[in-house]
C-alpha positions in Angstrom: -0.2 0.2 0.2 1.4 3.5 -0.9 2.2 5.7 2.0 -0.6 8.7 2.5 2.0 10.5 5.2 3.6 13.9 3.6 7.1 14.3 5.6 7.9 18.1 6.7 10.8 18.0 4.4 8.3 16.9 1.6 6.2 19.5 2.2 9.3 22.2 2.1 10.7 21.2 -1.2 7.2 21.2 -3.0 6.4 24.9 -1.6 2.6 24.9 -1.3 -0.3 26.1 0.2 -3.1 23.5 0.2 -4.8 22.5 3.4 -5.1 19.5 4.2 -7.8 17.5 6.6 -6.5 13.5 7.6 -9.6 10.9 7.4 -9.8 9.7 11.2 -11.5 6.9 9.9 -8.5 5.6 7.2 -5.7 8.2 7.5 -6.5 9.4 4.2 -5.2 13.2 3.4 -7.4 15.1 1.6 -7.9 18.8 0.5 -9.2 21.4 2.6 -12.2 21.7 0.5 -12.8 18.3 0.2 -15.7 17.4 2.8 -15.8 14.1 2.6 -13.1 11.5 2.6 -12.4 10.4 -0.9 -11.3 6.9 0.0 -13.9 6.1 2.5 -16.7 9.2 2.3 -16.3 9.7 5.7 -17.4 13.5 6.6 -14.7 16.2 7.4 -13.7 16.7 10.8 -12.3 20.1 11.8 -10.1 18.4 14.5 -8.0 17.0 11.8 -6.9 20.0 9.4 -3.7 20.6 9.5 -1.5 23.9 9.1 -1.7 25.9 6.1 1.9 24.9 3.5 3.1 27.7 1.5 3.1 27.5 -2.6 4.8 29.3 -5.4 1.6 29.3 -8.1 4.5 30.4 -10.8 7.5 28.7 -12.4 10.9 30.6 -12.4 9.5 32.4 -15.5 6.6 33.9 -13.9 3.9 32.1 -14.8 1.8 29.7 -14.2 2.9 26.0 -14.1 1.3 23.8 -16.5 -0.4 21.0 -14.4 0.3 17.3 -14.5 -2.1 14.6 -14.3 -0.9 12.0 -11.4 -0.5 8.6 -12.7 -1.8 7.2 -9.5 -4.5 9.2 -8.7 -5.1 11.0 -11.6 -4.7 14.3 -8.9 -4.0 17.2 -11.2 -0.8 19.2 -9.5 1.1 22.4 -10.5 3.9 21.8 -12.9 6.5 23.1 -10.1 6.1 20.5 -7.4 7.9 17.3 -7.3 5.1 15.3 -5.3 1.6 14.4 -6.4 -0.4 16.7 -3.3 -2.8 13.8 -2.7 -0.9 10.6 -2.7 2.6 11.4 -2.5 3.7 9.8 -5.6 6.9 11.2 -6.6 7.7 10.9 -10.5 5.7 12.5 -12.9 4.3 10.5 -15.5 6.1 11.4 -18.2 9.0 10.1 -16.2 7.6 6.7 -16.1 7.2 4.0 -18.6 3.5 3.5 -19.4 3.5 -0.3 -17.2 5.0 1.1 -14.2 2.3 3.9 -14.1 0.1 1.3 -14.6 1.8 -0.8 -11.7 1.1 2.5 -9.8 -2.6 2.7 -11.0 -2.7 -0.8 -9.9 -1.2 -0.3 -6.1 -3.5 2.5 -5.2 -6.6 1.5 -6.6 -6.4 -2.2 -4.5 -5.0 0.0 -1.8 -8.3 1.6 -2.1 -10.0 -1.5 -2.2 -9.0 -2.4 1.1 -9.5 0.1 2.9 -13.0 -0.3 2.1 -13.5 -3.7 1.8 -14.8 -3.3 -1.8 -14.0 -5.1 -5.2 -12.5 -3.2 -7.9 -14.5 -1.4 -10.7 -12.9 -0.4 -13.9 -15.0 2.5 -14.6 -12.9 2.8 -18.0 -14.3 -0.5 -19.3 -18.2 -0.3 -17.3 -20.4 -3.0 -17.0 -22.3 -1.3 -19.4 -23.7 -2.2 -23.0 -21.2 0.3 -24.0 -18.8 -2.6 -23.4 -20.4 -5.1 -25.3 -20.9 -3.4 -28.7 -20.2 -0.4 -31.3 -23.8 0.7 -31.2 -26.0 -0.5 -28.0 -28.6 1.4 -29.3 -29.1 -1.1 -32.5 -29.5 -4.2 -29.9 -32.5 -5.4 -28.0 -32.0 -5.4 -23.8 -30.9 -8.4 -23.2 -30.9 -10.2 -19.8 -26.9 -9.7 -19.4 -25.2 -10.2 -15.5 -22.0 -9.1 -14.9 -20.8 -11.4 -12.3 -17.3 -12.0 -11.2 -14.7 -14.7 -12.0 -15.4 -16.8 -8.6 -19.4 -16.4 -8.6 -20.0 -17.5 -12.3 -20.4 -21.4 -13.2 -18.9 -23.0 -16.5 -20.2 -24.8 -18.9 -17.7 -27.6 -19.0 -17.7 -30.4 -15.4 -18.2 -29.2 -12.5 -15.1 -28.3 -10.3 -14.8 -27.3 -6.6 -11.9 -26.4 -6.8 -11.1 -23.0 -5.6 -10.1 -20.1 -8.5 -6.7 -19.4 -9.6 -5.0 -17.9 -12.4 -3.3 -20.5 -13.8 -3.7 -25.0 -13.6 -0.6 -26.4 -14.6 0.2 -27.8 -16.6 -2.3 -25.6 -19.1 -4.0 -27.5 -21.6 -5.6 -26.4 -25.2 -8.5 -28.5 -24.4 -9.5 -26.5 -21.3 -10.0 -23.2 -23.2 -13.5 -22.9 -24.4 -14.8 -20.0 -26.9 -17.9 -18.3 -26.5 -20.6 -17.1 -28.5 -18.6 -14.3 -30.4 -16.2 -14.9 -33.3 -13.0 -15.2 -31.9 -11.4 -17.9 -32.7 -8.6 -16.0 -33.8 -7.9 -15.2 -30.4 -9.0 -18.3 -28.6 -7.5 -20.9 -31.3 -4.1 -18.7 -30.4 -4.2 -19.4 -26.8 -4.7 -22.7 -27.0 -2.5 -23.5 -29.1 0.2 -21.4 -26.9 -0.7 -23.5 -24.0 0.2 -26.2 -25.9 3.9 -25.9 -25.8 4.2 -22.3 -24.7 3.2 -22.0 -21.2 5.3 -19.3 -20.5 4.4 -17.1 -23.5 1.4 -17.1 -21.5 2.3 -16.5 -18.5 4.2 -13.6 -19.1 1.1 -11.6 -20.3 0.2 -11.6 -17.1 1.7 -8.7 -14.7 0.1 -9.4 -12.2 0.6 -13.1 -11.7 -1.3 -14.2 -8.9 -5.2 -14.0 -7.8 -6.2 -10.7 -6.6 -8.9 -10.8 -4.3 -9.9 -7.1 -5.1 -10.1 -8.2 -8.6 -7.9 -6.1 -10.2 -5.8 -7.3 -12.9 -3.1 -5.7 -15.1 -2.0 -7.7 -18.6 0.7 -6.9 -21.7 -0.7 -7.1 -25.1 1.1 -6.1 -28.1 -0.9 -3.5 -30.0 0.7 -2.8 -33.7 3.7 -3.8 -32.6 4.4 -2.1 -29.3 3.5 -3.6 -26.1 1.0 -1.4 -24.0 -0.5 -2.5 -20.2 -4.3 -2.9 -19.6 -5.8 -2.8 -16.4 -9.3 -4.8 -16.3 -11.6 -6.2 -13.1 -12.9 -9.5 -12.9 -16.2 -8.9 -14.1 -17.3 -10.7 -17.2 -20.9 -10.8 -19.0 -23.1 -13.7 -17.8 -26.6 -15.2 -19.2 -29.7 -15.2 -16.5 -28.2 -18.6 -15.2 -24.9 -17.4 -14.3 -22.8 -19.1 -17.5 -20.5 -16.7 -19.0 -21.3 -15.2 -22.6 -17.8 -15.5 -23.8 -14.7 -17.5 -23.8 -13.7 -19.1 -20.4 -10.9 -22.2 -19.5 -12.3 -25.0 -17.4 -10.7 -25.8 -14.2 -12.1 -22.7 -12.6 -8.9 -20.5 -14.4 -9.1 -17.3 -14.8 -6.2 -16.4 -17.4 -8.7 -16.8 -20.6 -11.7 -15.0 -19.5 -9.0 -12.3 -18.2 -6.8 -12.0 -21.8 -10.5 -11.8 -23.3 -11.6 -9.1 -21.8 -8.0 -7.1 -21.6 -8.5 -7.4 -25.8 -11.9 -6.1 -25.7 -11.2 -3.5 -23.7 -7.8 -2.3 -25.8 -10.5 -2.3 -28.8 -13.6 -0.7 -27.0 -15.9 -3.4 -26.5 -16.5 -7.3 -27.1 -17.7 -7.2 -30.2 -14.7 -5.8 -31.5 -13.2 -9.2 -31.4 -16.0 -10.4 -33.6 -13.7 -12.1 -37.1 -10.1 -11.9 -37.4 -7.2 -12.9 -39.5 -5.9 -15.7 -39.0 -2.5 -14.6 -37.5 -3.9 -11.7 -35.6 -4.2 -13.4 -32.2 -0.7 -14.6 -31.8 0.9 -11.6 -32.7 -1.0 -9.8 -30.6 -0.1 -11.8 -27.7 3.6 -13.1 -28.9 4.7 -9.9 -30.4 7.2 -11.7 -32.9 6.8 -12.2 -36.7 3.5 -14.4 -37.8 3.3 -15.6 -41.6 0.7 -17.7 -43.4 1.1 -20.7 -45.3 -1.2 -21.2 -48.6 -2.2 -25.0 -47.8 -5.4 -25.1 -50.3 -5.2 -26.8 -54.1 -7.9 -27.7 -56.2 -8.3 -30.6 -58.4 -6.4 -28.9 -60.7 -3.6 -27.8 -59.3 -3.4 -30.9 -56.7 0.1 -32.7 -57.5 2.2 -34.7 -55.2 5.1 -31.9 -55.8 3.0 -29.7 -54.3 1.4 -32.2 -51.9 5.1 -32.8 -50.8 5.8 -29.0 -50.7 3.5 -28.4 -48.3 4.3 -30.9 -46.2 7.7 -30.3 -45.8 6.9 -26.7 -44.6 4.4 -27.5 -42.0 6.7 -30.4 -40.6 9.6 -27.7 -40.3 7.6 -25.3 -38.5 6.7 -28.2 -36.0 10.0 -29.4 -35.5 11.2 -25.7 -34.4 8.3 -25.6 -32.0 6.5 -22.9 -34.1 2.8 -22.3 -32.7 0.2 -23.2 -36.0 -3.4 -22.4 -36.1 -5.6 -23.7 -39.3 -8.3 -21.7 -41.4 -11.2 -23.7 -42.6 -12.8 -22.3 -45.4 -12.0 -18.6 -47.0 -14.0 -15.5 -48.4 -11.1 -15.1 -51.1 -10.5 -18.5 -52.3 -13.3 -20.4 -54.7 -14.0 -23.7 -51.9 -16.3 -25.5 -51.2 -18.0 -24.6 -47.8 -21.1 -26.9 -48.1 -19.1 -30.3 -48.3 -16.5 -29.5 -45.7 -19.4 -28.5 -43.5 -20.9 -32.2 -44.8 -18.0 -33.9 -42.8 -18.1 -32.5 -39.7 -15.8 -29.0 -40.5 -17.0 -25.8 -39.1 -16.1 -23.3 -41.9 -14.6 -19.6 -41.8 -12.8 -20.7 -38.5 -9.7 -21.6 -36.4 -8.3 -24.5 -35.5 -5.0 -25.4 -33.6 -2.3 -27.4 -35.1 -1.4 -29.8 -32.4 0.4 -32.5 -33.9 2.2 -32.7 -37.9 3.0 -36.8 -38.2 4.1 -39.6 -40.6 3.0 -42.4 -39.0 2.8 -45.7 -41.7 3.5 -43.0 -45.1 0.4 -41.3 -43.8 1.1 -38.0 -43.1 -1.8 -36.8 -40.5 -2.2 -33.6 -39.2 -4.0 -33.0 -35.5 -6.0 -30.2 -34.7 -8.3 -29.0 -31.8 -11.5 -27.0 -32.3 -11.4 -24.3 -29.7 -15.3 -24.5 -29.7 -15.6 -27.8 -29.2 -18.0 -28.7 -31.5 -16.7 -30.3 -34.4 -18.2 -33.7 -35.4 -15.1 -35.0 -38.2 -17.1 -37.5 -40.6 -13.5 -38.1 -42.6 -10.4 -40.9 -43.0 -9.3 -41.2 -39.6 -11.8 -41.0 -37.4 -12.2 -43.5 -34.3 -14.6 -45.6 -36.3 -12.1 -45.3 -39.5 -8.9 -46.6 -37.6 -9.0 -50.4 -37.5 -5.6 -51.0 -37.0 -4.3 -51.7 -33.2 -1.1 -49.6 -33.5 -2.8 -47.0 -35.3 -5.4 -46.6 -32.3 -2.8 -46.6 -30.0 -0.3 -43.8 -31.9 -3.3 -41.5 -32.7 -5.4 -41.0 -29.1 -7.5 -38.2 -28.8 -8.2 -36.3 -26.0 -12.0 -35.6 -26.2 -14.4 -34.8 -29.0 -12.8 -31.2 -29.6 -9.7 -33.3 -31.1 -9.3 -34.9 -34.8 -7.2 -36.0 -36.7 -6.9 -34.9 -40.9 -4.7 -36.5 -43.4 -3.0 -33.7 -45.7 -4.9 -34.7 -48.7 -8.3 -33.1 -47.0 -6.5 -30.4 -45.2 -5.2 -28.8 -49.0 -9.1 -29.2 -49.8 -11.1 -27.8 -46.7 -8.4 -25.7 -45.3 -7.0 -22.2 -46.8 -3.8 -21.4 -45.0 -1.8 -22.3 -42.2 -0.7 -19.6 -39.6 2.5 -19.9 -38.6 4.0 -17.8 -35.4 8.2 -17.4 -35.5 8.6 -17.5 -31.9 13.0 -17.9 -31.7 15.1 -17.6 -28.7 17.7 -15.2 -27.9 16.8 -13.3 -31.1 16.5 -9.5 -30.7 13.6 -6.8 -30.6 13.6 -3.3 -31.4 10.4 -1.1 -32.5 10.9 2.2 -34.8 7.3 4.5 -35.3 7.2 7.2 -38.1 4.4 8.8 -40.3 3.8 8.0 -44.0 4.1 11.1 -46.3 0.5 11.9 -47.3 0.8 12.9 -51.1 3.8 12.1 -53.4 5.8 15.6 -53.1 6.8 15.0 -49.6 9.7 13.0 -48.2 9.5 9.2 -47.2 10.8 8.2 -43.9 14.1 6.6 -43.5 15.2 4.6 -41.1 19.0 3.0 -40.9 20.5 0.3 -39.4 24.3 -0.9 -38.9 25.1 -4.5 -38.9 28.2 -5.6 -37.6 28.5 -9.4 -38.5 25.9 -11.6 -40.4 22.3 -11.2 -39.3 19.4 -12.6 -40.1 16.8 -9.7 -40.1 12.5 -10.0 -39.9 10.9 -7.0 -40.6 7.6 -6.4 -39.1 5.9 -3.6 -40.3 2.1 -2.5 -39.2 -0.5 -0.5 -39.3 -2.5 0.9 -36.9 -5.6 -1.7 -36.2 -9.1 -0.4 -37.2 -10.8 -3.0 -34.9 -12.7 -0.4 -32.5 -14.4 0.7 -35.8 -16.9 -1.2 -37.0 -16.0 -3.3 -40.1 -18.3 -1.0 -42.9 -15.9 1.8 -41.2 -12.4 0.6 -41.9 -9.9 1.7 -44.6 -6.8 -0.4 -44.0 -3.9 1.2 -45.6 -1.6 -0.7 -48.0 1.9 -2.2 -46.8 5.4 -1.9 -49.0 8.8 -2.3 -47.3 12.4 -0.9 -49.7 15.7 -1.5 -48.4 18.9 -0.4 -49.9 22.5 -0.5 -48.8 24.8 2.1 -48.4 28.0 1.8 -50.9 30.1 5.0 -50.7 28.5 8.3 -50.9 25.5 6.6 -52.5 22.8 4.4 -51.6 21.9 1.8 -54.4 18.9 -1.1 -54.2 19.5 -4.2 -52.2 16.0 -5.8 -51.4 11.9 -5.0 -51.3 9.1 -6.8 -49.3 8.0 -8.8 -52.7 4.6 -8.6 -52.4 2.6 -5.0 -50.8 -0.4 -5.5 -48.9 -3.4 -4.2 -47.2 -3.2 -6.6 -44.3 -2.6 -5.8 -41.1 1.0 -6.0 -41.4 3.5 -7.4 -43.3 6.8 -9.3 -42.6 10.0 -10.2 -44.6 12.8 -12.0 -43.7 16.6 -11.5 -44.8 20.4 -12.2 -44.1 22.5 -9.1 -43.9 26.2 -9.1 -44.3 28.3 -6.6 -42.6 27.4 -3.0 -44.1 25.4 0.0 -43.6 21.5 -0.2 -45.0 18.1 1.9 -45.1 14.6 0.6 -44.7 11.8 2.7 -46.2 8.2 1.7 -45.3 5.9 2.8 -47.8 2.4 3.2 -48.3 -0.2 5.2 -50.7 -3.8 4.5 -50.9 -4.1 7.0 -48.1 -3.4 10.1 -50.2 -6.7 10.8 -51.9 -8.7 9.4 -48.5 -10.5 11.2 -46.1 -10.4 8.2 -43.7 -7.0 8.4 -42.8 -6.1 12.0 -41.1 -2.3 10.8 -40.0 -1.2 7.5 -41.7 1.1 6.2 -39.1 3.5 3.4 -38.8 5.4 1.0 -36.6 8.5 -0.9 -38.0 9.7 -4.1 -35.7 13.2 -5.4 -36.3 13.5 -8.4 -34.5 17.1 -9.6 -35.4 19.8 -13.0 -34.2 22.4 -10.3 -33.6 22.0 -6.4 -31.9 21.6 -4.2 -34.5 21.1 -0.1 -34.2 19.0 1.5 -35.8 17.9 5.4 -36.0 15.6 7.9 -38.3 17.6 9.8 -40.6 16.7 12.5 -43.5 18.1 12.1 -47.2 18.1 14.0 -50.3 15.9 11.3 -52.1 12.5 11.2 -53.5 9.9 8.8 -53.7 10.7 8.6 -57.4 14.5 7.9 -56.4 12.8 4.9 -53.9 10.3 3.4 -56.8 12.1 3.8 -60.1 14.5 1.4 -59.2 12.7 -1.3 -57.8 10.2 -1.4 -60.8 13.1 -1.4 -63.1 14.8 -4.0 -61.3 11.9 -6.4 -60.5 8.9 -5.1 -62.3 7.7 -7.3 -65.2 8.6 -5.5 -68.8 7.1 -4.5 -72.1 8.5 -3.2 -74.6 5.9 -0.7 -76.7 9.1 0.8 -79.0 12.3 0.0 -79.8 12.9 2.7 -76.8 10.2 3.1 -75.0 9.7 0.1 -72.3 6.8 -0.1 -69.6 7.4 -1.8 -66.1 5.1 -3.0 -64.2 4.1 -4.5 -60.9 1.1 -6.7 -60.7 1.1 -10.1 -59.2 1.3 -9.9 -55.3 1.2 -6.2 -55.3 -3.1 -5.5 -53.6 -3.3 -3.4 -57.0 -0.6 -2.4 -59.6 2.7 0.2 -60.2 3.5 1.4 -64.0 6.0 3.1 -64.8 7.4 4.1 -68.3 11.1 4.9 -69.7 11.3 6.9 -72.1 15.0 6.5 -73.6 14.2 8.7 -76.8 15.7 12.1 -77.5 12.0 13.1 -77.9 8.9 13.5 -75.4 6.9 10.2 -75.3 3.1 10.6 -74.4 1.4 7.7 -72.6 -2.3 7.4 -72.3 -4.0 4.9 -70.0 -7.6 4.5 -70.4 -9.4 2.5 -67.5 -11.9 -0.4 -68.4 -15.7 -1.3 -67.1 -14.3 -4.2 -65.0 -12.1 -2.5 -63.0 -13.3 -2.6 -59.7 -12.5 -1.9 -55.9 -9.4 0.0 -56.9 -7.9 3.4 -56.2 -5.4 5.4 -57.6 -2.9 7.7 -56.6 -3.5 9.9 -59.1 -6.9 10.9 -57.3 -10.5 10.4 -58.0 -10.2 8.6 -61.7 -8.1 5.8 -62.9 -7.3 6.9 -66.2 -3.6 8.9 -66.9 -2.2 10.5 -69.7 1.4 11.7 -69.4 3.8 13.5 -71.6 7.2 11.8 -70.1 10.7 13.8 -71.3 13.5 12.4 -73.2 15.9 10.0 -71.8 13.8 10.0 -68.9 11.5 7.6 -66.5 8.1 8.4 -64.7 6.2 6.3 -62.0 2.8 6.9 -64.1 0.3 5.7 -61.2 0.2 3.1 -58.1 -3.2 1.6 -58.1 -4.1 -0.2 -54.5 -7.2 -2.0 -53.8 -10.0 -0.3 -51.8 -11.3 -2.7 -49.2 -9.1 -5.7 -48.0 -11.9 -8.4 -47.4 -13.0 -7.7 -51.2 -11.8 -8.9 -54.6 -10.5 -6.2 -57.0 -9.4 -6.0 -60.4 -8.2 -3.2 -62.8 -7.3 -3.4 -66.5 -6.1 -0.9 -69.2 -5.9 -0.1 -72.6 -2.3 1.7 -73.1 -1.9 4.1 -75.9 1.8 6.0 -76.7 3.6 8.3 -79.0 6.7 9.9 -79.8 6.7 14.0 -80.6 9.2 17.1 -80.5 6.7 18.8 -78.3 6.0 18.3 -74.7 2.3 19.5 -75.3 -0.3 16.6 -74.8 -2.6 18.2 -77.1 -5.9 16.5 -77.4 -4.7 13.8 -75.2 -5.3 16.4 -72.4 -8.5 16.6 -71.7 -8.3 14.1 -69.3 -8.5 15.0 -65.4 -5.2 13.7 -64.6 -3.1 14.4 -67.1 0.5 15.2 -66.6 3.5 17.3 -68.7 
């Protein structure tokens, strides 16, 4: 408990003329103008008033000091003070890390609860409909009860054991998903519980049961760790059963983590639907990637099956946590057939094992909902061989074995969480340019010896907004290497994406390098006011990073990428067209004019274009006059809505002339010369 005693030395140092009174019941210090105690609501007693303490309300410049808010009790104090007027905390919040400030708040909250013999109530995430839904007014009133964890009922077998934070060992089958569609989070908890119990436990700053019901939890949001404080109340039905996630055997860790994520994004509804690897990244903060496993009948062959199997086996041998996504909104898959086989489509499963037994390539999955009734090969009734029965034991109805051929038929992707021991991590933040003429962000890093680095570029999560209002940015990385006094193109992220984050891994020799985060679809958008990014460096050895300023333009960055990695089409002997289309979430077009005359280049978008925007503004058409011996980025196209497919097609025209004027080609809105 924090001390509430003001020493004479502190009083002199602070220079106040505030008058305090001491609560006769709990000993709390209160300002004279407060008629009841802040902690126990006892009325003020004049006999407890302390003498006035002199203050100086001006700083050294003779102006009133800027107030600062105490991180512990939220009291506003003058800038010139050293300790808080109310609770005597002796650090201003700007001197403390976010986790240290939260820890002080937690200690203060627990102290007040002990004095008042009450449980902690989180006023920032109240037990109201606002904490359940984006728009509570759009939902019918429900008979929802918010109960403390120690008071609710569990859906599984009755357990008379006392409530604990964790019950060792953690088991994936103990984690049960609730009514909300957050399998992306719950399945991540399940698979981490399998072999990485320490990852789950280190999320908890409050590492044991708190009788006052206040818990601090760490989460990785957009590549940066943040701390959340929650109480232990969860929404339940009229009978006292939780609506959302729970853990069997009276364990608290699952509903507390789910509630912390819900608070992070504003409400429980914000947890509905997510990306396969999103939960793994929030819980671990490490690079996560996906492996496409779906093969349609025309692409299915033994070579591709072997390639997928080799990757799964490699990741499993490295003990990387993995999830599998059944079905997809982006791929033409037979969801009806998958459902007939007992699988739940558009759902995440935990990958528990990857094994080859008697030439059979098998994957063991776990359903976090616990409702899958697999009717395919390698069910209990399918296995007649006693040896195979002993090798393929299942722990409950939530687990199933599936052969590789069925995995590649009914599942779209496997998500992989690259947990590596003894790797270093550093995150830098910045802003994207909002138009073409602004200078990009340049981050320099120095490698002293051969180092493996995986970059993770994050955009700001929009999960706090309803899905219809989300507009995700495109993400792209370019890397240059210092050669003498200049920089040369070294690598790029191979694909541009509108995902929440992208990963790119590369091995670097000793030297100096430059990484440039890029994004384009916000240039003419009103949805994104301040486009920010976080770039995480995960490296096998320590590296040095810093922001630097360089006289390089966006054109200087993109033209080398287009010329080295882009597809090429020659319109005329000395007029070359470079473009990106595959794996680029849109496209990029560049024209190189090697004539000694002007080149006019014109693109007319076809009617089949959809879900696409241009760096040039509201129109997809372009007309450009390109100087002699000059290269120009004509346009960058990006899909608008991440969850929908896109298409863009152009008819292209070119001509060589002796003048820059576009003349009859210059009627378009987006012409340049």
